[in-house]
N, C-alpha and C positions, 0 to 999 in steps of 0.2 A: 618591860617585856615588849617584844617586837609587835607592832600594831597589827600586822596582818594575821597574827596567830592569837586571837583573843579567846578562842574556844578552848576550854580546859581539856587536856589530853586529846588533842586533835589527831594524834597518831594511833589512837586506840590501843595503847599499851597498858598491860596490867600493872599493878603496883610493883610486883616482883620484877617485871621487865623494865620499869622506869628506874628502879634501883640499880639494875644491871647496866642499863645505858649510862646512868650517871657514873657508874664505876668505870665503864669503858672510856668515857671522856676524862675521868680523873687520872687514869693511868696512861693517858695519851694513846689510846688504842686507835684513834683516828687523828691523823696529822696531815697538814697541808704543806705543799712544796712542789717539787718536780721529781717524779718517781718513774722508774722503769719497771713495768710489771713482768711477771714470769713469761707472759706471751710476747714481750718485746714492745708492747704499747706504752706510750707515755701517759701518765695520769697526774692530775693536780693534787690528788690525795692518796693516802695509803691507810688501809684498814688492817691492823695487826692486833688481833684479840688473843694471841697466844700468851701475852703477858698476864692474862687473868689468873693463870695457875700460880703466880707468885703471891697472890692476895687471896687467902682462904675465904674471906667473906664474899668476894666477887666470884670466885670459882664455884662456891656452893650455889650461888644464884644461877650461874650458867648451867651447872649440872641439873638443877631443877627444871630449867627450860628444855633441855634435851629430854629429860624424863617426860615432860608434858607432851612432847612430840611423839615419843616412841611407846609410851605405856599403852595407848589404845591399839598399837600394832603388835603387842607382846607375843602373840601366838603365830606371828609371821616370821620370826627369826629365832635362832638358837644361840647366836653369839654376836658380840659387838667387836668391831674392828675399826681402827682409825685409818684415815688417809694420811700417810706421813708427809711432812712432819707436823703439819698444823694442829692435828688433834691427837697425836700420839700420847701426850702427857695427861690428857683429861679423859681419854676413852675408858680407862679402867675404872675411874670413878663413876662414869655414866653406867657402865656395866654393873657395878656394885649396887647402884640405886635401883636398877631393874632386876637385880638378883639373877644375872646371867653371867656366863663366862666371857672372857675377852681374849682376843688373839691379836698379833701384830705381824703384818707382812714384812718379810726380810727382803728388801729390794736388791741388796748386794749379796751375791752368792757366798756361801760359807764352804771353805775347803777342808774342814775337819769336823769331827764328831758325826752327828746324824745328817748334817748338811740340809736340815729342813728349811724350806723356803718360807715357813710360817712359824713364828714363835708362839708356843702354847697350844699347838695342834698336832698331836701324834697322828701317824698315818692311819691308824684304826678309827679315828674320829672324823674322817672326811665326809663329804656329802651332807654338810650342814648348811643351814640358811644363815646369811650374814646381814646384819644392819650396820652400814658404814657410818662413820662420824667424820665430819670435817668442820673447820672453823669458818672459812670464807670461800665462796665460789665466785669466780670471775667468768672465765670462758669454759670451764669444765674439763679441760684436757687431762689434768692430773687425776681427777675422779674416774674418768673413762679408762685411763691406764690401769688404775688399781682394780676396777671392776673386772677388766679383762684378765688381770693377773689372778684374781681369785677364781674366775671361771676356768682358767687353764689349770688350776689346782683342784678341780672337782668340788668347788664350793659355789653356792648360789647366792647372789646379792639381789635382794628385793627392794630394800629401802636405803636411803641416804638421808641423814639428818645433819643440817648445817646451822650455824649460828647466824651468819650474815650472807645474804644474796646481794652481790654488787649490781645486779640487774643489767648484766651485759651479755645475756643470752646463754649463760652457762647451764641453767636448769633445763631449759628447753632442749639444748644440745644433748645433755646427758640422757634425758628421758627418751629422746628420739633415737639415739644410737644404741642405748643399752636396755631400754624398757624398765629401768630402775626408777622407782618413784622417789622424788626429792621433796623433803619437807624442810622448810626454813623457819627459824624463830623470827628474824627481822629481815626486812629489805633495807638496803643502805639508805633509801629515801626516808624511812622512818627514823633512823638514827640521826641523819643530818637535819631533818625537819625539827626533831625534838631538840637537838643541840642548838639550832638557831633560835627556836622559840624560847628556850630557857637561857639564852644569851651565853652559851658556851662557844658559839661560833660567831665570827664577824660576818657582816653582810657581804663583804668582798669574797670571803671564802665560800659562803653560801651560794653566791652567784656563780662562782667558778665551778662549783659542784654541779649546779643545775645546767650550766652550759655544756659541761663535759658529758653529763648523762644524756642530754638531748642529742649530742653528736653521736653517741654510741647507739642510740635507738634508730639513727638514720643510716647506719652502715648496712 
């Protein structure tokens, strides 16, 4: 075990969260290299937890964590909706765990049928409150776009639940521009620190991450 992390569970993770983080590393949900992010920035690592849906055991753990975030807020929303495409496949499972309905934004216009911009929401059921789901937040632009989309379709978004905050200003930006409250299961630092402490990451990649994160906080 790495010497600087001698305290057990220094990251303050529950047992369920530790199993989930182990799963994220097992499926290579965090990989190091040279990556171009959606924003155009270069990053030494990429966090892709969408693969969790391919593994029922890990998917259940993730759904439980979203449930823990949203269940105390249950009376603040009527429906669950994903931010495409990161959370589209898991959002209905989260809705089922909370015993609420789920809808999906249709970002590409439909030229036939009812032409509804939202899958699962008839016109008569508008004016509902939405809790959004996403997997990873970096700078928050995609979330802001979807919040504005729902607002333009007479729906109110009060809460956004995410699995991983990359700690690059996205949460603060979303809350400032939209007044939507963002709730995260993990910070990326928790995942990386846990990975290094349990020897899932090399010291070189750990240092690369720390240097990158420091550079983002100075922008």
